[in-house]
ZATISE-660774 format. One record per residue (C-alpha): residue in three letters; y, x negated, z. Coordinates in steps of 0.5 Angstrom, whole numbers, padded with zeros to 4 digits, always signed. Example, Ala and Ser with C-alpha at 12.3 -4.5 7.8 and 13.67 -1.06 7.14 Angstrom:
2
Ala-0009-0025+0016
Ser-0002-0027+0014
! end
This chain:
67
Met+0011+0015-0021
Tyr+0005+0020-0021
Leu+0000+0013-0022
Phe+0003+0010-0017
Ile+0002+0016-0012
Arg-0005+0017-0016
Ile-0007+0010-0014
Asn-0005+0010-0007
Thr-0008+0016-0004
Ser-0015+0013-0008
Gln-0014+0007-0005
Tyr-0013+0010+0003
Glu-0020+0015+0000
Lys-0024+0009-0001
Gly-0022+0005+0004
Ile-0023+0011+0009
Val-0031+0011+0005
Glu-0031+0004+0007
Glu-0030+0006+0014
Glu-0034+0010+0014
Ala-0041+0007+0012
Asp-0039+0001+0016
Glu-0040+0006+0022
Thr-0047+0009+0018
Arg-0049+0001+0018
Phe-0047+0000+0025
Trp-0051+0007+0028
Phe-0057+0005+0023
Glu-0056-0003+0027
Ile-0056+0000+0034
Val-0062+0004+0032
Lys-0066-0001+0030
Glu-0065-0006+0035
Met-0066+0000+0040
Lys-0072+0002+0037
Ile-0069+0009+0038
Leu-0073+0010+0032
Arg-0079+0009+0028
Leu-0076+0009+0021
Pro-0080+0005+0017
Ser-0074+0005+0011
Ile-0069+0004+0016
Asp-0068-0004+0013
Leu-0067+0000+0006
Lys-0062+0004+0009
Leu-0058-0003+0012
Gln-0059-0007+0004
Glu-0056+0001+0002
Ser-0050+0001+0007
Asp-0048-0006+0005
Glu-0050-0004-0003
Ile-0044+0001-0001
Ile-0039-0002+0002
Ser-0040-0008-0003
Met-0038-0004-0008
Val-0032+0000-0005
Val-0029-0007-0002
Ser-0030-0009-0010
Ser-0027-0003-0013
Met-0021-0004-0008
Lys-0019-0010-0010
Thr-0019-0008-0017
Met-0015-0003-0015
Arg-0009-0008-0012
Lys-0010-0012-0018
Ala-0008-0006-0022
Ile-0002-0004-0019
! end
């Protein structure tokens, strides 16, 4: 029972991480498209956001298979 609760809690936490990373990426896109700031590394930040989202989603899929 403890393991099931722990896995569900961890899935919930990863879901929050995914949402926050997705929102961060959204705001990076807004900044880039509206040219609010001139950040030479904005494309790198967008790529890093994509990588974080991919890792979290992959981890969540793996966790679901373990249940």
